[in-house]
N, C-alpha and C positions, 0 to 999 in steps of 0.2 A: 585615489578615488571617487567617480563619480558616485554615487550612490543609484544611479539608474544602470547603468552598467553592470554584466551577466559578471559570475563568481566564477572565475575562472578556474581549472585546477579542484575544483568541488567534489569529495568522496564522505556521500551518506553512510555509516554506518551503523548500522542495529543490532543492540546487543542482549539476547534472550534470559528470560527469567532464572530457567533452566544454568543457562552459564555462567551467570554473574551472582548465583545466589549458592551460600554457603549451603548444601541439604543436611547437615549437621544440626548446627544453628540459626538456619533462615534470616541471618545478618548476610548484608554484601560481602562479596570474599576479596578480602582489601588485594592481599595478593595476587589475584587474576586482574582487579581493576587497578594495583598500581603496576602492571606488566601492559594494561592494554594501554592506559595513558603517557605509556612511554612511548608506545607504539604511535599513538597519535600526536606525542611531541614531535618524533624522527619527521612525522608526513609534516606537518608541519613546519618545521626545520629547512626541508626537503621542496618547500613554496605549496604544499598542498592547504587546501582551507576544508577543514572537517565538520561536520555535523553529527551528533552521535544523539541516535533516538536508543533509549534503556527502558526495557520493560523492571520486572523486581521492585515495584512500587507496595503492591498487596504482601509479595513473599517479602520484602524486608521489613513493612510493617509490621507485619504478626509475631518478627521474632522482639523489636520494637517493645510491642505490648504485650506482649508475653503470650500469644497463641500459640499452642504448639498445632492444631489446626486451621483450615484454612474459615472464618465463619462461615454461617450460612445463610444469615440476613447480612440487607443492602446497607443500611446504617454502620455495621462493626466494619462491614469489608472494606467502605469509603472509610473508615477514621484507620484504619490499616493503612488504607493507599497515604493518605493524607500525611501519616505519621514516618510510612517509608518514603516518599518522596521526598520529607526534609532529610531524611534518614543518608539517602544517594546520593542526594544533593550535595550535603557537606563531606563524604567522600572525595567524590568528585571534584570539588572548585579546593580542597586540599590537596589534592593529587597534581590537579594541572597548575597548581601556584609555586609549585614543585619545580617545575618547567617555567615560570612566569607567564604563566597562561590565564588569561579568564577567561571565566566560565558564563552566564547564562541560562538561567531557566526559562524554558521554553513548552508550557501545561496547552492542548490543542482538545478541543472536544469536535466531530463533527461540522456540531453548527457555526466550528468558528471560520470554517473553509466552503461552508455551504451558500454560502453568499457570497456572491462575489467580489463585494469593495472588502469584506470581512478578509476574502482570499488573502488580497492584494494586499490588505495590510499586514496580514499574518507574512507576506512575502519581503516586505518591505522591512521587518522587524528585524528578518533572518537575515537580508542581505545587510542592513545595516551594522549588525552584531559581528556579520564575517570582515569587516572592511576595519572594522575596529581591532579585529585580532584575536576576537575572542570566539570559544569554542561554544555554539547553542550544543544545552542540553535539552532533548525533547521528550516527553511520554507523553499518554493521552492523559485528560483532566480525570482521574477516577473517582477525584473525592467531590464532583459535582456531576458529574456523565451522568445522561439517565440512557437509558437500553435503546430509545429510539436516536441517540444523537452519540452513539458511540461507536469507533471504526472498529474493535470490535477485538482485534490485533495490532500487532506494534507492527506486523511484515507489512500489511496491509498503510499505516499510517507513515512508515520509514517512505514507501511506495509515493506516496502522494506530496511528505517532504522533497522526493527524488526531484519528483515533474515536477512540483510549483517551483524551484530554484534551478531548472536546468540540471542538475551533476553530471559532473561527466562518469561516476560509475556509484553504485547502492552496495553496499556489501551486508547481508546476515549471517553475524554470529553466532553461530546455536548450535545444540548438542549431534547435531550428525554430520556427518562426511560428507552431504550433499545427496542430489537422486539419486537412488539406485532403479537399475532394473527390475528390480522387487522389492519388497520389506525385507531389511538386513534382519531388523529382528526376528525375522521369520526364516529368511533364507541367509544365512550371513555371508553367503557366498558371491553375492548379488553384486555384479558389476557397478561401479561407478558410472556416470553419463557425468562426460567431462563435460559436454557442449550441447545449448538445446538454443536451435534458434527457431522455433516457432510449436507455438503451446501445443499438440494435436490431440484427440482423445485419445490416444494411447496414452500421452503424457500424462493426462489427468487420472484418467484410471490406475498406473502406478501410484500416484499422487498421496493417496490414504488420507488418513484424519491425523487429528492430535494424537500426539503421545506423550507431553511430558505434564508430569503431574503437578506443576506451579507454573507452567504457561499453558497461555491457550491455543498458543499456534502448533500448527503442522506445519507437514508437507508441502496439504493443499492449500494453505493457508499464503506460502510461496511462491504458489503456480499464479496463483490471484495477483499477488505483487508481481512477477515475472510480466502480466500480460499487459500492465500500466508500465512497466518500463522497455517491456520490447515494442509500445507503440512510440513511446517517446523514445527510442535510440538511445536508452541512456543502459550499455549491462550491467548488468543484475549479476552477482558472485553470493551461492550458499556452499557454509564450508564451517568446520567445527573450531569454534571461536576459540576453545581452549588450545589448539596445534599452537606451536610458540610461534610469534610472527606473522598468526595468520592474515590480522587484518593489512600490515607490511606487503606482504606475499599478492594477496587479492589486488592494492594501490599499486602497484607494480606490475601488473599484467602476467603473474608468472601463477603454473599451470598447482592448481588448487581448486578443490571443492569442485559447484556444479555450475559454470557461469552460461549466465542463457543474455543470449547477445544476438541483435539480426543478420542477416548477412548482411555483408560490405555494399552499398548503395540501395539497400530498403529505404524503401519509400517513410517518412516519420513524420506521423500528426502534433496538429498547430495546438499551443498553451488551449485555447477554448477549449479544444475538444478532448483535452487530457483532464480538463477540470469537468468538463463533463460525465465524463465515463470514473470519476477514479474520489471528485470530491463530494458532489450533491447526492442524496439517498434518493433509491429509486422509488417513486410511489406506485407502481404498480407493472403488468410485464404484459407486450404483447408476444404474442405465437405466431411467429410466419410462414405460410407453404416451402416447399424446398423450390420452386421457382424464386421465389424473392429471395432465400437464404443465397442462390448462386449470384442475384443479380446485385446483393449490399456485397456479398463474401470479393467475389470475384470482380465484378466491377462498378462497381463503389459508390452505387446508383442509391436513393431517394426509398425512403420505403412509401411505396402506395397501400390504398386502403385492399385494392386489388388484391393483392399477397399477405392480407392478415386472414389470418385462421382463427383467432380470439385473442380475448383479453381480460384480463386476472386486473382485481385491485380498482378502488376508486381516484383515479384523480383526474387532472383539470391540464386545460392547455399552456404550454410552459410547466409543465411535471417531467423531470428525469426518470424514464423509464427502461426497465429492460427489455432489447430484444432477444426472441428465443425460438432456435428451429424447434421442429416438430417433434424432435427425440429429447428436449429438455435440454440440449446442451446451448449453453451462453453465445450469444452473436456478438453483442454489445451496448450502448448505454445511449438512449437518444432522448433529445427535447421535443416533445409530444407537440404537435400543432391542434387535437383534438384532445375532447377530456374522452373517459372510458366511457361514457355516455354514447358520446356521437359514434366512437371508432364502433359500438357493439351492434349500433345502427349501418354504417356504411363498410364495415369489413368485409370482404372480396365483391365488392364491388366494383365496376367502371366507375372513372369519370364522368362518363355521359351520364350514368346516371345515375349520380350524384349531386347531378349542374340541376336536379330536377328539384329534388328539396333541402336542398344548400346551394344556391348558385353562387353563394358571395366567396365559396369555399372550395369550390368544385376544379379549380387548376393547384392547388396547395394538396402536396405529400403528406402523407400522416406526420412523418420525420424528414427533414431536408437533411442531404449529403454533408452539409456542412456543420449539422448540432448532431452527426451520430459518430460514435467512438467503435471502429470496431475492434473486437478482443483478440 
């Protein structure tokens, strides 16, 4: 296979800390990992390629370095991440070797994918590993990452990897059954929502916040990941990772957890828009009025200065910014053609007015629709 071809039958699976780590010891739970790698080996035997995004480095490192509680200072926490990543890789490599499958470790920060060049280099590395029959084991490079360049959660990292590679499926193996109509901790009888085709304000409102004591993700981070995969046309499944055969069931299309999938025939965004929306760090925020919101969401229009109500943050022309509605809901992300200072001057103005003091930019939208990802 040429390494320029797309990898077929690709499944990206993300496993969370609370699913992976034994809460009693803080170490990776070998029995669970043994079973998970067995499922991955079965998928490989069935003709799938698999990428595993694994959390758990900090928790595993705490156990290896003798900490009972999560360290409060950054250097010690990053030391735990370094030790824990080594521990996880050792376990994964040994389990995969038992099935005759090699693995490769890929550690990323947002800086590694924010640059278009490094984004393409990372994609090339993943593609070549998969072509060579290896299972890439992916995690954020927590030992050196800083707040500015952190993904913040591996649900987002997994979504970036899935969209980067054009995966056929993204599976989040979590400590929850999926998305319920209400918080199951307070409403144990709340029904499971088996399928979501669109991220509505109602879906966002019932998603809740972070819930795990050892992980950083909650249902809210999974909803953010689903925004990207829905835009990319990649189905995403959130399910309980410790349910027997969970990954196999999700990959085979069986009913398990909550499946986020756009309706048949829905338009999918191009790779560049997905990179804009997921990989790069937003440098500011542009708030639009109701008319602009309708034009952007319903008609796929460019964002004109006349529809801008306000701007937040300091950014330059060419930076990625969030586009937000008046009610605070995130509409999308795009590359602005104006700096924050310029947007402050031209917001709410028609192009004929702008022509009087910025004549060479009067015909330019603030964000062109080809550089705007609607989430």
